[in-house]
C-alpha positions in Angstrom: 116.9 101.4 65.9 120.1 99.3 66.0 121.2 97.7 69.1 124.2 99.6 69.8 122.3 102.9 68.9 119.5 102.2 71.2 121.9 101.4 74.1 123.7 104.6 73.7 120.5 106.4 73.7 119.2 104.9 76.7 122.6 105.7 78.4 122.4 109.6 77.6 118.7 109.5 78.8 119.8 108.0 82.1 122.6 110.2 82.8 120.8 113.4 81.7 118.0 112.7 83.8 120.3 111.8 86.7 121.8 115.3 86.6 118.2 116.7 86.7 117.1 114.6 89.6 120.0 115.9 91.9 119.2 119.7 91.0 115.7 119.2 91.8 116.3 117.8 95.2 118.9 120.2 96.1 116.5 123.3 95.6 115.4 123.0 99.2 118.2 125.5 101.0 101.5 109.0 85.3 98.3 110.5 86.8 99.3 110.9 90.4 97.4 108.5 93.0 97.0 109.0 96.7 99.5 107.3 98.6 98.7 103.6 99.6 99.9 101.6 102.4 101.5 98.2 101.0 99.0 95.4 101.0 99.6 92.1 102.9 102.5 90.1 101.5 101.5 87.2 99.0 102.0 83.7 99.8 104.3 83.3 96.8 106.4 85.5 94.7 104.3 85.2 91.4 101.2 83.6 90.2 101.5 80.3 88.6 101.3 80.1 84.9 97.9 79.4 83.5 97.3 76.2 81.6 96.5 78.1 78.5 100.0 79.1 78.3 101.4 75.7 78.4 99.4 75.0 75.4 100.5 78.0 73.8 104.0 77.2 74.4 104.0 73.6 73.2 102.7 75.0 69.9 105.6 77.5 69.6 108.0 75.1 67.8 110.4 75.6 70.3 110.6 79.5 70.3 109.1 79.8 73.8 110.0 78.2 77.2 109.2 78.7 80.8 111.3 78.1 83.8 109.5 79.0 86.8 109.1 82.9 86.9 111.2 83.4 83.8 109.7 83.4 80.0 112.2 82.8 77.5 111.4 83.9 74.0 113.9 83.2 71.0 114.6 85.9 68.6 115.3 85.8 64.9 119.0 86.2 65.7 118.9 83.2 67.8 119.4 85.3 71.0 117.0 84.8 73.9 114.8 87.6 75.6 114.1 86.5 79.0 111.1 88.1 80.8 110.7 87.5 84.5 107.6 88.0 86.7 108.0 89.9 89.9 105.1 90.1 92.4 107.4 91.2 95.6 110.0 94.0 95.9 112.3 92.6 98.4 110.0 91.6 101.6 107.0 93.6 100.5 104.6 93.5 97.5 105.5 95.5 94.5 103.8 98.9 94.4 101.3 99.5 91.5 103.0 99.5 88.0 106.2 97.6 89.1 104.5 94.1 89.6 105.1 92.0 86.3 103.5 88.8 85.3 104.4 87.6 81.8 102.1 85.3 80.0 102.7 83.9 76.4 99.3 84.1 74.4 100.3 82.7 71.2 101.7 84.1 67.9 100.4 87.3 66.5 100.7 87.0 62.6 99.4 90.8 62.2 102.1 92.3 64.1 104.7 89.3 63.7 105.7 88.7 67.1 104.9 87.0 70.4 101.4 87.8 72.0 101.9 88.6 75.7 100.0 89.6 78.6 102.4 91.6 80.7 100.7 92.0 84.2 97.9 90.4 86.3 94.5 91.5 84.9 96.2 93.6 82.0 93.7 95.3 79.9 95.6 95.0 76.7 98.1 92.6 75.2 101.4 93.3 74.1 103.3 92.0 71.1 107.2 91.5 71.4 108.6 91.8 68.0 110.4 89.2 66.1 112.6 90.7 63.3 116.2 91.8 62.3 116.0 94.9 64.7 116.0 94.9 68.4 112.9 93.6 70.0 110.2 96.0 71.1 106.7 95.8 72.7 103.8 97.2 70.8 100.3 97.3 71.7 98.7 94.4 69.8 96.2 96.8 68.1 99.5 98.4 66.5 99.1 98.8 62.7 101.1 96.4 61.0 103.8 97.4 58.7 103.7 94.5 56.7 100.6 93.9 54.7 101.0 90.1 54.6 100.5 88.2 57.8 103.8 86.9 59.4 103.4 83.2 60.1 105.3 81.4 63.1 108.3 80.2 62.2 108.6 76.4 61.6 111.5 76.0 63.7 113.5 78.0 66.3 116.8 79.6 65.1 120.0 78.1 66.5 121.2 79.3 69.8 124.0 81.9 69.8 126.5 83.1 72.4 125.6 86.5 74.1 127.0 89.6 72.5 130.3 90.3 74.7 129.5 94.1 74.6 126.2 93.6 76.4 127.9 93.2 79.7 130.2 96.3 79.2 127.4 98.4 78.2 125.6 97.7 81.6 128.8 98.1 83.5 129.3 101.5 82.1 125.5 102.6 82.7 125.3 101.4 86.3 128.9 102.6 87.4 128.0 106.1 86.4 124.8 105.7 88.1 126.1 104.2 91.2 128.8 106.8 91.3 126.3 109.6 91.3 124.1 108.5 94.0 126.8 107.4 96.3 127.2 110.2 98.5 123.3 110.4 99.2 123.6 106.4 100.0 126.5 107.0 102.2 124.7 109.6 104.2 121.8 107.1 105.0 123.8 103.7 105.3 121.3 102.5 108.0 118.4 103.0 105.7 119.6 102.7 102.1 121.6 100.0 100.3 122.8 99.3 96.8 123.8 95.8 95.9 124.5 95.8 92.2 121.3 96.4 90.2 119.3 96.3 93.6 118.6 99.4 95.6 117.1 98.6 99.0 115.2 100.9 101.5 115.0 99.7 105.1 111.8 100.5 106.8 111.1 101.3 110.3 110.0 97.7 111.2 113.4 96.5 109.3 111.4 95.1 106.3 113.3 95.6 103.2 111.6 97.3 100.1 113.9 96.4 97.4 113.6 97.8 93.5 115.6 95.8 91.2 116.8 97.2 87.6 115.2 95.5 84.4 118.1 96.4 81.8 119.2 93.2 80.9 116.6 90.7 79.6 118.6 87.3 78.8 120.8 88.0 76.1 119.8 91.3 75.0 119.0 94.7 76.4 115.3 94.6 77.6 112.9 96.2 75.2 112.4 99.9 76.0 108.6 99.3 77.2 109.8 97.2 80.1 113.3 98.7 80.9 113.8 100.5 84.0 116.3 101.4 86.6 116.1 102.9 90.2 118.3 105.2 91.9 118.4 106.8 95.5 118.0 110.6 95.2 118.0 111.8 98.8 115.6 112.5 101.6 113.1 115.2 103.0 114.7 118.1 105.1 113.2 116.3 108.3 114.6 112.9 107.2 111.2 111.2 107.5 110.6 110.4 103.6 113.2 109.1 101.0 113.1 109.7 97.3 113.4 106.8 94.6 113.8 107.6 91.1 112.6 105.4 88.4 113.8 105.7 84.7 111.8 103.8 82.0 111.1 104.0 78.5 112.8 107.6 77.9 110.8 109.2 80.9 111.0 109.1 84.6 108.9 109.1 87.6 109.7 109.4 91.4 108.6 107.5 94.4 108.1 109.3 97.9 108.5 106.7 100.7 107.9 106.9 104.2 109.1 104.8 107.1 106.1 102.4 107.0 106.4 101.5 103.3 103.7 103.8 102.1 104.5 105.0 98.6 103.5 108.3 96.6 104.0 108.2 92.8 105.1 111.4 91.5 105.4 112.4 87.6 108.9 113.7 88.4 111.8 114.1 90.9 110.2 116.5 93.0 111.5 119.8 95.0 110.7 120.1 99.0 109.7 123.6 100.3 112.9 125.2 102.5 110.6 124.4 105.4 110.2 120.9 104.5 106.3 121.2 104.8 105.4 120.9 101.0 106.5 119.0 97.9 106.1 119.8 94.4 106.2 117.8 91.2 105.9 119.3 87.6 105.6 117.5 84.5 108.7 118.5 82.1 108.0 116.1 79.3 104.9 114.4 77.7 106.5 111.0 76.7 103.6 109.5 78.8 100.1 110.9 79.3 100.0 113.4 82.1 96.6 114.5 83.2 98.2 116.8 85.9 100.8 119.0 85.0 101.6 120.7 88.5 101.1 118.7 91.9 101.7 120.1 95.4 101.4 117.9 98.5 101.3 118.6 102.1 103.6 116.6 104.5 102.5 117.7 107.7 102.7 115.6 110.7 104.5 113.0 108.5 101.2 112.4 106.4 101.0 113.1 102.7 98.1 115.1 101.4 97.1 116.6 98.0 96.7 120.4 98.4 96.6 121.9 94.7 97.0 120.6 91.3 96.9 122.0 87.8 95.0 119.7 85.5 95.9 119.3 81.9 93.3 120.9 79.5 92.1 119.3 76.2 94.8 118.9 73.6 97.1 120.8 76.2 101.0 120.4 75.6 102.1 122.7 78.4 105.1 121.6 80.5 106.7 123.1 83.5 110.3 123.3 84.8 111.6 123.9 88.4 113.7 127.0 88.8 114.0 127.3 92.5 112.6 128.5 95.8 112.4 132.3 96.6 111.2 131.2 100.3 108.8 128.7 101.7 105.9 130.1 100.0 107.1 131.0 96.6 108.3 128.6 94.0 109.7 130.1 90.5 108.8 127.7 87.5 109.0 128.2 83.9 106.0 127.3 81.6 105.9 126.6 77.9 104.7 124.2 75.0 106.4 120.6 75.0 109.1 120.5 72.3 109.4 124.2 72.1 112.3 126.5 73.2 109.9 129.4 74.7 109.3 129.4 78.3 107.8 132.1 80.4 108.3 132.5 84.1 105.6 132.0 86.7 105.4 131.7 90.2 103.6 129.2 92.5 102.4 131.1 95.6 100.9 130.2 98.9 99.1 132.7 100.6 96.0 132.9 102.8 93.8 131.8 99.8 96.2 128.6 99.4 98.2 127.7 96.6 97.9 129.4 93.2 99.8 130.4 89.9 100.9 134.1 89.2 101.6 135.4 86.0 102.6 138.8 85.4 100.8 139.7 88.7 97.8 137.8 87.4 95.9 134.9 89.2 95.8 131.7 87.1 
């Protein structure tokens, strides 16, 4: 996809998801994991680059350089993609999935690009493509489009100035996002702060949990696989929990955060029951693998506990949409195949037997 087209597409996704997130929270009048308290702070902001990377950089003909936590990779256009390590999110270690540790492993001739490790103990290397189109990250096992291997360029392309439209694109994108979340932040000014691309949640002990956008990587928009942004959605009816939405790779997830910094990652922006005792998150797209399609969590006594889930069946493409709560024990949903227009009404019910799904009077 050409650069301008991908920027427009990403902006459209960001704005559409924003509208949906606000609607979901106002309904109260990735496999989900159990919430884990943040571990002890790390001594340094990021681990040191291994010696093996230094050797690979030395053999890159000037295409790759490192400056502290920043890894610079020059593209065929002469522009530079900068990938930045991040181990801490403000004053706390980043939650699982947000910590980054980029290491250059060498040139990949099969795919044609930079072979990278993107996180500590990452299971599978990625390849940042080097070509005429916008750079993207592919699994190193990706089937190469070119039958012939792509050798490492003999020298780095000449440096070029940054495209002036990049800053305008970023400004337009973030200003719209910031304007949308402004009322929610204003209502919680002692707890939530926005500073440019940084969103901060102030915890009970005054530590700062900060989420920072990765939208621009050096001279280019970040590759879609590592591009992400964060916005504040709102709080629970009792004010004990805060919701932060993460948008990434044309999809989204949400983080439910309590005053101690405990984080529960959810597959989508959830809906609180009218009495604030439960929270429900559903999967409405399958851009990423989702082993559970509906999740219900209890928030009793300020503790997060899983009480019900609908797992995906084999080759299951079923997705759900939130419609609204009838009362604290009945949540109306729509269900249907991903990518299709057909949706059927179902109801998530809580009774003496617990939570279950009803369709046309039948228990599923």
